[in-house]
N, C-alpha and C positions, 0 to 999 in steps of 0.2 A: 292427388290431385293434380291436374295442371295449371297455370297461373292464368290462363286463358278463362277457366272453367268458375277459377276463384271469381275476377272482377266481373263488374256489372256488366251488360251488355252497353248501356251509354259510354264508360269511360273505357271502352277496349277500343273504339273505332277514331282514327285520327282524323276522321273527316268530320264527325260530329263535336269530336276535340274542340276543331278550328273554325267550327262556323259560324261564330261569332267576331272571327276578325283572322285574317292570314296571317299573321304574325302570332305566337305567342307570348313574347315579352319584347318589349320596344324602349329602348333608352334613347331621348334627344337631347344630346347636349348637355350629360348631367355633370355639376357641381358639388364638391362637397370640402369642406372648412371646418377645420380644428384650430380655432383664433390664426396665429400666420401660419399655419401649415394647411398648405394644399393636399388631401387624400385621394381626391379626385377631380381630374381637371377634363372639362370637356368632353367626357367620354358619351359616343352612341355607339349604339349596337343593336342589330335587329337578330333575333332569336326564331327560327321558323319551327313549326310543330313537329312533334315525329321526331325529330333530330336530338344528337347529345352533340352539347356545345360546350367546347372548353373555354372557361376563362382561365387563361395561363398567366403566369410571370413570378419571380424571385418572390422571396418572402418581403412582404411590405410595399408591393406595389400599389395596393389600391383594390385586391381582390375583395376580402374580405368586405370592408368598405361599401362595395358597389355592391355585395348580396345583401347587405342590412338595409341598403336603400330600398334592394327589388323588395323584399318581405318587410320592408315598412316598419323597422324599428330604429331606423332616423330617418329625418325627409332632407332631398337634396337642396342645396342651397339654392340652385337654379336649375334650369333643364328640365325636363318632364319623363315623367315611366309611367308607360300603360300596359297594364298586362291584358290579357285577352281583348285586347282593344280598348279598357276602358283604365280609368285612374283607379288605384290600390281603395278596396274598401273590407272589410270584416268578413264577405260570404266569399270576396276573392282568395282570402288567405287561407282558408278553406279548402280551396285548389292546391294550394303548395304544401309540399312535404318537404321541410328545412332539415339537413342535418351539417349542423355546425361544426366548425374546426374543434371548437372550447367544447369538449365532450361534459356531461352533467345528468348521472343518475342516481338515483335514492339509493346511499351504499348499502340501509340497511332494511330495504323494501322488496319484496318478494317480484319475482319478474313478471309472474303474473297479475298481480293486481298493480304494478308498477305500468305494466301496458296497457290494462285496461282504463287506469286513473287518465295516461297521456290518449288513449282514443276517445272518451269523455270529450277532454278539451278541445277535441275536433269534431266534437257532434255526432258519437259514435254513439247506437244504442248497445246492450248491454249484452246481447246478440249476436249483432254482427262484429262487435270486437272479439267476443271469445271467439270466434269464427276465422276471423282473421289471426288472433294469436296462433293457434294452433297450427292453422296452412303455415304462418311465417316462420314458426320456431320447426315446423318439420323440414320447411324447405331450407334453412340455414341452419341445419343438422345440431340444432338446441333442444327436439322436445324433451328429452331428458331434464333438461335444469328449469321445467318452465316452475316449479315452487321452490326455487335455490332461490337467495339471498344477491343482491349483485354484487359486493365483495366477496364472494365463493367462487366468482366467475373472474377468467386471465380477462386481462388489456383485449384481446383478441376477440376475446369471446363479447365482452360488455360494447367493443363498437357494432357488433352482429347486432344487438339487443337493440342500440341506438339507430343501425337503419332498420329494424321491425319496427322501430316508434315513427319513423320517417315515413315509410310507405303504406301502413296497415290500412288509414284512410281512406285509400285510393286517388292519392292527389293526382293531376294532370299535370303537375310542371315540377318535378323533382330537383332541389339544388344540393348537391353533395360536395360539402369543401374536405379537400384531403379525405377524401372514401377510404381509402386503403390505409391509412395510418393504425399502426398496431397488428395487421394482419399478416398472418406468415405466407409464405408463398402458395399450400394449398386452398386458405379461405382467401387468399386474393383472387385467386383463377374461379373458387366458386363465388363471389361477390362478380366477378366479371360476367359470368353466365347469367345471374341475375339481374346485372343491370341491360345487357344486351335483351332477355327475356320482357325487360318493360320497355325498351324503346319499340319491339317488336308488335308489343300490346296497346302502340300510341302516344304512350307516356313521352314527353320534352323533357329532356335532362340537361341542366347543367351544372358540366363539373368542373370544379376547380380546384387545381393543383401548380405544384411547382415543379412536381415529376414527368418529363416530358416523355419518357417512354410509354407511361401510361395513357398517357394521353392520347397519343399519337396510336394507340390498339384501339382505344374506344371511340375518339371525337369525329364528327362528319364535319364540322367546321369548329372554328377557332378562333380566339381574339387573344392576341397578347397586348399585356399591358406593362405598362416599366417607369416607376417614379411617376406613378398617379395617370401618365396619358397611352393613349392606343398607340400601340407601336408599328402593328398590322391586324390584319384580320380577311377571313374567307374560308373557302373550303380548306381541310387539308390538303390534296393535290392541288390547290390552284396555289396556295402559299408554298409548296414543297418547286412546284415547276416557275414561281417566279423570284427563286431564291438566285437562282444565276450560278451554282455549284456544277463542277465541272470533275469528276473525278470516276476514278477506274479501279475494282479489286483485282490486284495481279497476284500470279503466281508464276515464275521462272527463271529457268535457271540461265547463267550468262546474259541478265539483264544489265548490268551497272553501267555501261555506257551509256547505254540509251538513257535511262532515268537520272544520270547527271548533266544530260542538256539542257539546259536552261531554256531553250527554245520550246520546248514540249510540257516540262514538270515543272513545276513550281514547288512542291513539297512531296515528301514521302513518308508514310507514317506505318508501321509494323501495326499488323493488325491477325495476331496469331499465326497461322500459317500461310499466311500471306501478306501483302504491303496495300497501302490505300493512296493510290497518284492521284495526289491532286493535281491536273494540268495548269499548264500556262494559259495565259491570256490570248485568245486567239486558237490556239492549239484544239486539234480533235480528238476522239479515242480510235477513229481510223488511224491519223497521224501516227499517235503512237505504233499503234498495231504493224503498221505497213514497216517503220522504224527497228519495232524489234523482230521483226521478220528478219529485213534485210542485214540485221546486225549478227543472225543465226542462236538469237536466244529462241530456247526450248517452253515454250507457252501452254501450262498446262489448267491454268484460271485467268479467265480476264471477262470480266462484265462492269459494265457502269453500273454506277452507285447512286443513287438520289439522295438527296439531304436526308437527314433526320432531323426529327422536330428539335431534339436536343439540342443540333450541329447548328439549326437558325436559332433557337432559342440564345445559346451562347452567344452568337455573333453579333443580334440584333442587342443585346444587353449589353455587350460588350461595347459598342459602339457610345453608349451613353455614361460609361463609368469616366 
């Protein structure tokens, strides 16, 4: 059974998901304090429907507090939060699937009974819950563990069970906090496939993490927060383009004289079988190539390198240390 055949017709079409408002989520100048500590400071962000939105930042930046306000666990001290064009209420909460960073399964309860219970909390009937459980256990390669107790499963398997509990009621908005925690590379790849399937089926996904490589693979748009404030936001392409980093991946013999020229090169970083050359301010890749050729260097690799989200994360967070 494919994902689209499992989902109901209403929940699989992005146009119907967003018919009540152009945005899935809107935060407008939201602030949250705990005594004298400001956890989230004047945060505004907009999450469009059918996208994977990265809420990024180091540990302690304010990501989890922001999520807890979105799902109405705690209320902002000022500012407003609108979900599907409306203020939060009990009905809207059932349109959210939330996977918190702090995991919580009943250790001595059977997996199937536990998922039935969690489905009932989201308003699922017994038949719908059973169908969803069978589909998702099979999709996550856990079908043979259906009758097992939680503490008989590995940490990664428990993470997949919690993910099933998050998605089984067909939520329109998924909020996934440190989704890949505890997963080995094989299961992390499976999880990425499933998340992209959910996006293709019209889900809006907020992906919160401090692991930039994962965000770069999955996200359409990002918001980077640090020390409770927004540092930057936009599409991944816009953020990279606006970073202003000018670098070249280079493999060449007899290039040392050129690479020592501070008018062309600001920094050289070894990267396996090549080096990454950060160009000096005002220098271009064409300038570097022209000088390499003129100097008799034998060039076997030369390509411009765009900054990774990890590079941008380190630079932006480092500015505030």
